[in-house]
PQR file with spaces between the fields and no chain letter, atoms N, CA, C, O and H, PARSE charges and radii, in Angstrom:
ATOM       1  N    MET     1    -175.748  173.346 -118.432 -0.4000 1.5000
ATOM       2  CA   MET     1    -174.695  174.299 -118.627 -0.0000 2.0000
ATOM       3  C    MET     1    -173.372  173.603 -118.966  0.5500 1.7000
ATOM       4  O    MET     1    -172.480  174.205 -119.564 -0.5500 1.4000
ATOM       5  N    ASN     2    -173.258  172.345 -118.582 -0.4000 1.5000
ATOM       6  CA   ASN     2    -172.044  171.601 -118.927 -0.0000 2.0000
ATOM       7  C    ASN     2    -171.882  171.480 -120.431  0.5500 1.7000
ATOM       8  O    ASN     2    -170.767  171.577 -120.944 -0.5500 1.4000
ATOM       9  H    ASN     2    -173.983  171.856 -118.097  0.4000 1.0000
ATOM      10  N    LEU     3    -172.983  171.269 -121.148 -0.4000 1.5000
ATOM      11  CA   LEU     3    -172.908  171.160 -122.604 -0.0000 2.0000
ATOM      12  C    LEU     3    -172.533  172.491 -123.245  0.5500 1.7000
ATOM      13  O    LEU     3    -171.776  172.522 -124.215 -0.5500 1.4000
ATOM      14  H    LEU     3    -173.889  171.190 -120.732  0.4000 1.0000
ATOM      15  N    VAL     4    -173.052  173.580 -122.713 -0.4000 1.5000
ATOM      16  CA   VAL     4    -172.684  174.906 -123.223 -0.0000 2.0000
ATOM      17  C    VAL     4    -171.195  175.128 -123.019  0.5500 1.7000
ATOM      18  O    VAL     4    -170.516  175.667 -123.892 -0.5500 1.4000
ATOM      19  H    VAL     4    -173.667  173.556 -121.925  0.4000 1.0000
ATOM      20  N    ASP     5    -170.694  174.717 -121.876 -0.4000 1.5000
ATOM      21  CA   ASP     5    -169.273  174.859 -121.578 -0.0000 2.0000
ATOM      22  C    ASP     5    -168.407  174.049 -122.544  0.5500 1.7000
ATOM      23  O    ASP     5    -167.246  174.386 -122.775 -0.5500 1.4000
ATOM      24  H    ASP     5    -171.246  174.279 -121.166  0.4000 1.0000
ATOM      25  N    LYS     6    -168.974  172.987 -123.102 -0.4000 1.5000
ATOM      26  CA   LYS     6    -168.235  172.140 -124.048 -0.0000 2.0000
ATOM      27  C    LYS     6    -168.468  172.544 -125.502  0.5500 1.7000
ATOM      28  O    LYS     6    -167.979  171.876 -126.412 -0.5500 1.4000
ATOM      29  H    LYS     6    -169.917  172.714 -122.914  0.4000 1.0000
ATOM      30  N    GLY     7    -169.222  173.649 -125.735 -0.4000 1.5000
ATOM      31  CA   GLY     7    -169.400  174.159 -127.088 -0.0000 2.0000
ATOM      32  C    GLY     7    -170.776  174.002 -127.697  0.5500 1.7000
ATOM      33  O    GLY     7    -170.969  174.338 -128.866 -0.5500 1.4000
ATOM      34  H    GLY     7    -169.620  174.192 -124.995  0.4000 1.0000
ATOM      35  N    ALA     8    -171.740  173.499 -126.937 -0.4000 1.5000
ATOM      36  CA   ALA     8    -173.093  173.328 -127.473 -0.0000 2.0000
ATOM      37  C    ALA     8    -173.783  174.677 -127.640  0.5500 1.7000
ATOM      38  O    ALA     8    -173.511  175.624 -126.902 -0.5500 1.4000
ATOM      39  H    ALA     8    -171.583  173.227 -125.987  0.4000 1.0000
ATOM      40  N    TYR     9    -174.677  174.748 -128.618 -0.4000 1.5000
ATOM      41  CA   TYR     9    -175.497  175.933 -128.841 -0.0000 2.0000
ATOM      42  C    TYR     9    -176.890  175.681 -128.284  0.5500 1.7000
ATOM      43  O    TYR     9    -177.350  174.540 -128.234 -0.5500 1.4000
ATOM      44  H    TYR     9    -174.898  173.979 -129.217  0.4000 1.0000
ATOM      45  N    VAL    10    -177.559  176.751 -127.868 -0.4000 1.5000
ATOM      46  CA   VAL    10    -178.898  176.662 -127.300 -0.0000 2.0000
ATOM      47  C    VAL    10    -179.814  177.561 -128.110  0.5500 1.7000
ATOM      48  O    VAL    10    -179.567  178.761 -128.233 -0.5500 1.4000
ATOM      49  H    VAL    10    -177.185  177.678 -127.909  0.4000 1.0000
ATOM      50  N    LYS    11    -180.884  176.976 -128.668 -0.4000 1.5000
ATOM      51  CA   LYS    11    -181.870  177.776 -129.394 -0.0000 2.0000
ATOM      52  C    LYS    11    -182.873  178.318 -128.395  0.5500 1.7000
ATOM      53  O    LYS    11    -183.520  177.555 -127.678 -0.5500 1.4000
ATOM      54  H    LYS    11    -181.085  176.002 -128.568  0.4000 1.0000
ATOM      55  N    ALA    12    -183.001  179.616 -128.347 -0.4000 1.5000
ATOM      56  CA   ALA    12    -183.929  180.265 -127.424 -0.0000 2.0000
ATOM      57  C    ALA    12    -185.158  180.715 -128.203  0.5500 1.7000
ATOM      58  O    ALA    12    -185.116  181.711 -128.924 -0.5500 1.4000
ATOM      59  H    ALA    12    -182.475  180.236 -128.929  0.4000 1.0000
ATOM      60  N    SER    13    -186.240  179.981 -128.054 -0.4000 1.5000
ATOM      61  CA   SER    13    -187.506  180.339 -128.700 -0.0000 2.0000
ATOM      62  C    SER    13    -188.646  179.755 -127.886  0.5500 1.7000
ATOM      63  O    SER    13    -188.416  178.999 -126.942 -0.5500 1.4000
ATOM      64  H    SER    13    -186.274  179.171 -127.468  0.4000 1.0000
ATOM      65  N    GLY    14    -189.859  180.099 -128.242 -0.4000 1.5000
ATOM      66  CA   GLY    14    -191.023  179.568 -127.543 -0.0000 2.0000
ATOM      67  C    GLY    14    -191.271  180.198 -126.192  0.5500 1.7000
ATOM      68  O    GLY    14    -191.832  179.551 -125.307 -0.5500 1.4000
ATOM      69  H    GLY    14    -190.045  180.713 -129.009  0.4000 1.0000
ATOM      70  N    PHE    15    -190.866  181.449 -126.008 -0.4000 1.5000
ATOM      71  CA   PHE    15    -191.014  182.094 -124.705 -0.0000 2.0000
ATOM      72  C    PHE    15    -192.473  182.217 -124.269  0.5500 1.7000
ATOM      73  O    PHE    15    -192.752  182.282 -123.071 -0.5500 1.4000
ATOM      74  H    PHE    15    -190.410  181.974 -126.726  0.4000 1.0000
ATOM      75  N    GLY    16    -193.401  182.250 -125.214 -0.4000 1.5000
ATOM      76  CA   GLY    16    -194.818  182.346 -124.873 -0.0000 2.0000
ATOM      77  C    GLY    16    -195.363  181.100 -124.209  0.5500 1.7000
ATOM      78  O    GLY    16    -196.440  181.136 -123.613 -0.5500 1.4000
ATOM      79  H    GLY    16    -193.174  182.197 -126.187  0.4000 1.0000
ATOM      80  N    ARG    17    -194.637  179.999 -124.301 -0.4000 1.5000
ATOM      81  CA   ARG    17    -195.092  178.741 -123.708 -0.0000 2.0000
ATOM      82  C    ARG    17    -194.538  178.518 -122.303  0.5500 1.7000
ATOM      83  O    ARG    17    -194.921  177.557 -121.636 -0.5500 1.4000
ATOM      84  H    ARG    17    -193.762  179.970 -124.785  0.4000 1.0000
ATOM      85  N    LEU    18    -193.654  179.379 -121.852 -0.4000 1.5000
ATOM      86  CA   LEU    18    -193.020  179.186 -120.544 -0.0000 2.0000
ATOM      87  C    LEU    18    -193.906  179.675 -119.411  0.5500 1.7000
ATOM      88  O    LEU    18    -194.665  180.631 -119.573 -0.5500 1.4000
ATOM      89  H    LEU    18    -193.342  180.160 -122.393  0.4000 1.0000
ATOM      90  N    ASP    19    -193.808  179.027 -118.285 -0.4000 1.5000
ATOM      91  CA   ASP    19    -194.517  179.487 -117.094 -0.0000 2.0000
ATOM      92  C    ASP    19    -193.531  180.056 -116.068  0.5500 1.7000
ATOM      93  O    ASP    19    -193.829  180.132 -114.876 -0.5500 1.4000
ATOM      94  H    ASP    19    -193.191  178.250 -118.153  0.4000 1.0000
ATOM      95  N    PHE    20    -192.349  180.453 -116.560 -0.4000 1.5000
ATOM      96  CA   PHE    20    -191.331  181.059 -115.704 -0.0000 2.0000
ATOM      97  C    PHE    20    -190.552  182.080 -116.537  0.5500 1.7000
ATOM      98  O    PHE    20    -190.639  182.087 -117.765 -0.5500 1.4000
ATOM      99  H    PHE    20    -192.108  180.390 -117.528  0.4000 1.0000
ATOM     100  N    ASP    21    -189.805  182.924 -115.866 -0.4000 1.5000
ATOM     101  CA   ASP    21    -189.000  183.942 -116.536 -0.0000 2.0000
ATOM     102  C    ASP    21    -187.663  183.331 -116.947  0.5500 1.7000
ATOM     103  O    ASP    21    -186.910  182.888 -116.080 -0.5500 1.4000
ATOM     104  H    ASP    21    -189.734  182.917 -114.869  0.4000 1.0000
ATOM     105  N    PRO    22    -187.343  183.293 -118.242 -0.5600 1.5000
ATOM     106  CA   PRO    22    -186.122  182.638 -118.706  0.2800 2.0000
ATOM     107  C    PRO    22    -184.847  183.478 -118.577  0.5500 1.7000
ATOM     108  O    PRO    22    -183.770  183.017 -118.954 -0.5500 1.4000
ATOM     109  N    VAL    23    -184.952  184.686 -118.058 -0.4000 1.5000
ATOM     110  CA   VAL    23    -183.801  185.599 -118.025 -0.0000 2.0000
ATOM     111  C    VAL    23    -182.617  184.994 -117.279  0.5500 1.7000
ATOM     112  O    VAL    23    -181.482  185.101 -117.741 -0.5500 1.4000
ATOM     113  H    VAL    23    -185.828  185.061 -117.752  0.4000 1.0000
ATOM     114  N    TRP    24    -182.861  184.365 -116.142 -0.4000 1.5000
ATOM     115  CA   TRP    24    -181.759  183.798 -115.355 -0.0000 2.0000
ATOM     116  C    TRP    24    -180.984  182.769 -116.172  0.5500 1.7000
ATOM     117  O    TRP    24    -179.754  182.802 -116.202 -0.5500 1.4000
ATOM     118  H    TRP    24    -183.783  184.277 -115.767  0.4000 1.0000
ATOM     119  N    ALA    25    -181.693  181.856 -116.832 -0.4000 1.5000
ATOM     120  CA   ALA    25    -181.024  180.810 -117.612 -0.0000 2.0000
ATOM     121  C    ALA    25    -180.254  181.402 -118.785  0.5500 1.7000
ATOM     122  O    ALA    25    -179.136  180.974 -119.071 -0.5500 1.4000
ATOM     123  H    ALA    25    -182.692  181.829 -116.808  0.4000 1.0000
ATOM     124  N    ILE    26    -180.836  182.375 -119.460 -0.4000 1.5000
ATOM     125  CA   ILE    26    -180.155  182.999 -120.599 -0.0000 2.0000
ATOM     126  C    ILE    26    -178.885  183.699 -120.133  0.5500 1.7000
ATOM     127  O    ILE    26    -177.855  183.626 -120.804 -0.5500 1.4000
ATOM     128  H    ILE    26    -181.744  182.723 -119.228  0.4000 1.0000
ATOM     129  N    LYS    27    -178.949  184.375 -118.994 -0.4000 1.5000
ATOM     130  CA   LYS    27    -177.753  185.038 -118.455 -0.0000 2.0000
ATOM     131  C    LYS    27    -176.663  184.026 -118.121  0.5500 1.7000
ATOM     132  O    LYS    27    -175.483  184.290 -118.348 -0.5500 1.4000
ATOM     133  H    LYS    27    -179.785  184.435 -118.449  0.4000 1.0000
ATOM     134  N    GLN    28    -177.049  182.873 -117.584 -0.4000 1.5000
ATOM     135  CA   GLN    28    -176.068  181.834 -117.261 -0.0000 2.0000
ATOM     136  C    GLN    28    -175.397  181.306 -118.528  0.5500 1.7000
ATOM     137  O    GLN    28    -174.183  181.106 -118.560 -0.5500 1.4000
ATOM     138  H    GLN    28    -178.008  182.659 -117.400  0.4000 1.0000
ATOM     139  N    ILE    29    -176.195  181.082 -119.564 -0.4000 1.5000
ATOM     140  CA   ILE    29    -175.647  180.613 -120.845 -0.0000 2.0000
ATOM     141  C    ILE    29    -174.668  181.630 -121.402  0.5500 1.7000
ATOM     142  O    ILE    29    -173.568  181.268 -121.820 -0.5500 1.4000
ATOM     143  H    ILE    29    -177.181  181.244 -119.538  0.4000 1.0000
ATOM     144  N    LEU    30    -175.056  182.898 -121.413 -0.4000 1.5000
ATOM     145  CA   LEU    30    -174.200  183.949 -121.963 -0.0000 2.0000
ATOM     146  C    LEU    30    -172.931  184.149 -121.144  0.5500 1.7000
ATOM     147  O    LEU    30    -171.893  184.516 -121.693 -0.5500 1.4000
ATOM     148  H    LEU    30    -175.950  183.192 -121.074  0.4000 1.0000
ATOM     149  N    ALA    31    -173.002  183.910 -119.834 -0.4000 1.5000
ATOM     150  CA   ALA    31    -171.814  184.042 -118.991 -0.0000 2.0000
ATOM     151  C    ALA    31    -170.777  182.977 -119.334  0.5500 1.7000
ATOM     152  O    ALA    31    -169.574  183.213 -119.224 -0.5500 1.4000
ATOM     153  H    ALA    31    -173.846  183.612 -119.388  0.4000 1.0000
ATOM     154  N    ILE    32    -171.250  181.804 -119.751 -0.4000 1.5000
ATOM     155  CA   ILE    32    -170.338  180.719 -120.116 -0.0000 2.0000
ATOM     156  C    ILE    32    -169.782  180.928 -121.518  0.5500 1.7000
ATOM     157  O    ILE    32    -168.577  180.815 -121.745 -0.5500 1.4000
ATOM     158  H    ILE    32    -172.227  181.612 -119.840  0.4000 1.0000
ATOM     159  N    ASN    33    -170.680  181.236 -122.460 -0.4000 1.5000
ATOM     160  CA   ASN    33    -170.267  181.443 -123.855 -0.0000 2.0000
ATOM     161  C    ASN    33    -171.249  182.406 -124.494  0.5500 1.7000
ATOM     162  O    ASN    33    -172.391  182.039 -124.770 -0.5500 1.4000
ATOM     163  H    ASN    33    -171.659  181.328 -122.275  0.4000 1.0000
ATOM     164  N    GLU    34    -170.816  183.629 -124.730 -0.4000 1.5000
ATOM     165  CA   GLU    34    -171.722  184.654 -125.258 -0.0000 2.0000
ATOM     166  C    GLU    34    -172.210  184.358 -126.673  0.5500 1.7000
ATOM     167  O    GLU    34    -173.136  185.014 -127.147 -0.5500 1.4000
ATOM     168  H    GLU    34    -169.889  183.927 -124.506  0.4000 1.0000
ATOM     169  N    ASN    35    -171.616  183.397 -127.349 -0.4000 1.5000
ATOM     170  CA   ASN    35    -172.053  183.028 -128.694 -0.0000 2.0000
ATOM     171  C    ASN    35    -172.936  181.781 -128.712  0.5500 1.7000
ATOM     172  O    ASN    35    -173.359  181.346 -129.783 -0.5500 1.4000
ATOM     173  H    ASN    35    -170.863  182.863 -126.963  0.4000 1.0000
ATOM     174  N    ALA    36    -173.217  181.205 -127.558 -0.4000 1.5000
ATOM     175  CA   ALA    36    -173.933  179.930 -127.499 -0.0000 2.0000
ATOM     176  C    ALA    36    -175.444  180.071 -127.637  0.5500 1.7000
ATOM     177  O    ALA    36    -176.115  179.107 -128.005 -0.5500 1.4000
ATOM     178  H    ALA    36    -172.873  181.558 -126.688  0.4000 1.0000
ATOM     179  N    CYS    37    -175.987  181.236 -127.353 -0.4000 1.5000
ATOM     180  CA   CYS    37    -177.432  181.418 -127.377 -0.0000 2.0000
ATOM     181  C    CYS    37    -177.865  181.895 -128.760  0.5500 1.7000
ATOM     182  O    CYS    37    -177.491  182.981 -129.204 -0.5500 1.4000
ATOM     183  H    CYS    37    -175.442  182.019 -127.054  0.4000 1.0000
ATOM     184  N    VAL    38    -178.660  181.064 -129.429 -0.4000 1.5000
ATOM     185  CA   VAL    38    -179.156  181.380 -130.765 -0.0000 2.0000
ATOM     186  C    VAL    38    -180.647  181.632 -130.635  0.5500 1.7000
ATOM     187  O    VAL    38    -181.400  180.742 -130.238 -0.5500 1.4000
ATOM     188  H    VAL    38    -178.964  180.183 -129.068  0.4000 1.0000
ATOM     189  N    PHE    39    -181.072  182.835 -130.966 -0.4000 1.5000
ATOM     190  CA   PHE    39    -182.484  183.182 -130.828 -0.0000 2.0000
ATOM     191  C    PHE    39    -183.225  182.843 -132.103  0.5500 1.7000
ATOM     192  O    PHE    39    -182.739  183.090 -133.207 -0.5500 1.4000
ATOM     193  H    PHE    39    -180.461  183.558 -131.288  0.4000 1.0000
ATOM     194  N    GLY    40    -184.404  182.275 -131.938 -0.4000 1.5000
ATOM     195  CA   GLY    40    -185.223  181.900 -133.075 -0.0000 2.0000
ATOM     196  C    GLY    40    -186.654  182.322 -132.844  0.5500 1.7000
ATOM     197  O    GLY    40    -186.997  182.895 -131.810 -0.5500 1.4000
ATOM     198  H    GLY    40    -184.799  182.074 -131.041  0.4000 1.0000
ATOM     199  N    SER    41    -187.461  182.035 -133.802 -0.4000 1.5000
ATOM     200  CA   SER    41    -188.868  182.396 -133.704 -0.0000 2.0000
ATOM     201  C    SER    41    -189.719  181.226 -134.155  0.5500 1.7000
ATOM     202  O    SER    41    -189.389  180.529 -135.115 -0.5500 1.4000
ATOM     203  H    SER    41    -187.183  181.569 -134.642  0.4000 1.0000
ATOM     204  N    ASP    42    -190.801  181.028 -133.459 -0.4000 1.5000
ATOM     205  CA   ASP    42    -191.764  180.034 -133.903 -0.0000 2.0000
ATOM     206  C    ASP    42    -193.094  180.720 -134.207  0.5500 1.7000
ATOM     207  O    ASP    42    -194.164  180.130 -134.060 -0.5500 1.4000
ATOM     208  H    ASP    42    -191.068  181.594 -132.680  0.4000 1.0000
ATOM     209  N    LEU    43    -192.999  181.988 -134.637 -0.4000 1.5000
ATOM     210  CA   LEU    43    -194.202  182.744 -134.972 -0.0000 2.0000
ATOM     211  C    LEU    43    -194.740  182.304 -136.316  0.5500 1.7000
ATOM     212  O    LEU    43    -193.938  181.994 -137.196 -0.5500 1.4000
ATOM     213  H    LEU    43    -192.130  182.467 -134.757  0.4000 1.0000
ATOM     214  N    PRO    44    -196.024  182.258 -136.530 -0.5600 1.5000
ATOM     215  CA   PRO    44    -197.032  182.365 -135.471  0.2800 2.0000
ATOM     216  C    PRO    44    -197.140  181.052 -134.719  0.5500 1.7000
ATOM     217  O    PRO    44    -197.232  179.983 -135.322 -0.5500 1.4000
ATOM     218  N    SER    45    -197.130  181.138 -133.446 -0.4000 1.5000
ATOM     219  CA   SER    45    -197.154  179.930 -132.634 -0.0000 2.0000
ATOM     220  C    SER    45    -198.585  179.518 -132.318  0.5500 1.7000
ATOM     221  O    SER    45    -199.353  180.294 -131.750 -0.5500 1.4000
ATOM     222  H    SER    45    -197.056  182.006 -132.956  0.4000 1.0000
ATOM     223  N    THR    46    -198.926  178.325 -132.678 -0.4000 1.5000
ATOM     224  CA   THR    46    -200.249  177.801 -132.343 -0.0000 2.0000
ATOM     225  C    THR    46    -200.239  177.136 -130.981  0.5500 1.7000
ATOM     226  O    THR    46    -201.295  176.792 -130.451 -0.5500 1.4000
ATOM     227  H    THR    46    -198.302  177.694 -133.139  0.4000 1.0000
ATOM     228  N    ARG    47    -199.053  176.950 -130.405 -0.4000 1.5000
ATOM     229  CA   ARG    47    -198.943  176.293 -129.103 -0.0000 2.0000
ATOM     230  C    ARG    47    -198.926  177.270 -127.945  0.5500 1.7000
ATOM     231  O    ARG    47    -199.120  176.866 -126.799 -0.5500 1.4000
ATOM     232  H    ARG    47    -198.195  177.230 -130.836  0.4000 1.0000
ATOM     233  N    ALA    48    -198.697  178.548 -128.216 -0.4000 1.5000
ATOM     234  CA   ALA    48    -198.612  179.543 -127.149 -0.0000 2.0000
ATOM     235  C    ALA    48    -199.974  179.736 -126.493  0.5500 1.7000
ATOM     236  O    ALA    48    -201.010  179.572 -127.136 -0.5500 1.4000
ATOM     237  H    ALA    48    -198.539  178.877 -129.147  0.4000 1.0000
ATOM     238  N    GLN    49    -199.967  180.081 -125.225 -0.4000 1.5000
ATOM     239  CA   GLN    49    -201.223  180.303 -124.506 -0.0000 2.0000
ATOM     240  C    GLN    49    -201.922  181.565 -124.980  0.5500 1.7000
ATOM     241  O    GLN    49    -203.141  181.684 -124.854 -0.5500 1.4000
ATOM     242  H    GLN    49    -199.125  180.214 -124.702  0.4000 1.0000
ATOM     243  N    ARG    50    -201.167  182.503 -125.520 -0.4000 1.5000
ATOM     244  CA   ARG    50    -201.769  183.717 -126.072 -0.0000 2.0000
ATOM     245  C    ARG    50    -201.204  183.931 -127.467  0.5500 1.7000
ATOM     246  O    ARG    50    -200.064  183.547 -127.731 -0.5500 1.4000
ATOM     247  H    ARG    50    -200.177  182.406 -125.622  0.4000 1.0000
ATOM     248  N    PRO    51    -201.971  184.531 -128.364 -0.5600 1.5000
ATOM     249  CA   PRO    51    -201.473  184.761 -129.720  0.2800 2.0000
ATOM     250  C    PRO    51    -200.413  185.853 -129.743  0.5500 1.7000
ATOM     251  O    PRO    51    -200.323  186.670 -128.826 -0.5500 1.4000
ATOM     252  N    PHE    52    -199.618  185.855 -130.797 -0.4000 1.5000
ATOM     253  CA   PHE    52    -198.617  186.903 -130.979 -0.0000 2.0000
ATOM     254  C    PHE    52    -199.320  188.215 -131.255  0.5500 1.7000
ATOM     255  O    PHE    52    -200.180  188.290 -132.133 -0.5500 1.4000
ATOM     256  H    PHE    52    -199.692  185.191 -131.542  0.4000 1.0000
ATOM     257  N    LEU    53    -198.963  189.241 -130.517 -0.4000 1.5000
ATOM     258  CA   LEU    53    -199.523  190.574 -130.721 -0.0000 2.0000
ATOM     259  C    LEU    53    -198.381  191.529 -131.014  0.5500 1.7000
ATOM     260  O    LEU    53    -197.580  191.828 -130.128 -0.5500 1.4000
ATOM     261  H    LEU    53    -198.265  189.179 -129.804  0.4000 1.0000
ATOM     262  N    PRO    54    -198.293  192.020 -132.265 -0.5600 1.5000
ATOM     263  CA   PRO    54    -197.177  192.926 -132.611  0.2800 2.0000
ATOM     264  C    PRO    54    -197.258  194.249 -131.887  0.5500 1.7000
ATOM     265  O    PRO    54    -196.396  195.108 -132.072 -0.5500 1.4000
């Protein structure tokens, strides 16, 4: 969070690979700088434990 406070951007993607809920971390990032979180996509992800289902 120190880097976000200094102006760093965070790419938020790959949620299918996480074994935890990322909501807390995203909220912390947005509380520091609402423009710091950049959402991306790695679809179709071959690394995810489950395939993308629209």
